[in-house]
C-alpha positions, 0 to 999 in steps of 0.5 A: 517489534513491528514488521510489515512485509509486502508481496504480490508485485511483479511485471504486468502489461498495461490494462492488467491487474495485480494485488499487493498484500502487506502482512503485519507482525507485532502489535500496532497499539494506537493504530491510526491508519494503514496505507500504500505509498509508491515511489517511482525512480527520481520521484518523491514517495507519494500516497496511493491509498489509506484505510483508517482504523475505522475503515474509512478509505482515501485515494490519490486522484490518479488511482481513484476508480482503478485501485481498491484498498482493503484489510483482513483484520483476522489475518493482520493483512491489508491489500491493494487491488490494482486494475487498469494498470498504466505505465505511470503506475510503475514504482516501488510500492510501500506498505505503511502503518501509522500509530499514535504512541504517544506521538505519531510513528510511521512503520514501513515495509521494504517495498514491492516493485510493480512494473507496467510494461508491454 
């Protein structure tokens, strides 16, 4: 049974920083990539950043230069370091794992609230 558990969300002032963590349990056979998505109230879920099994990263234009995705394979954990946060970054952030087994399967965490406000 695969489980993804996010942590590290909270309230931060504009210009501040936060680091999200996503701890995984269970085996992710056929892992293609892991990533972070976010969903603001009344909006669709959108991609924030992904990191492939080979280590390549991809970012939404809105977070390039401000957010960094990384992983610690020994801890089965990925991170999202967020800096220069803006009110528009306010959303629930979801951790995702995409595997091929033998078709594409997406696993999701329950989400972590990030609120950027003064």
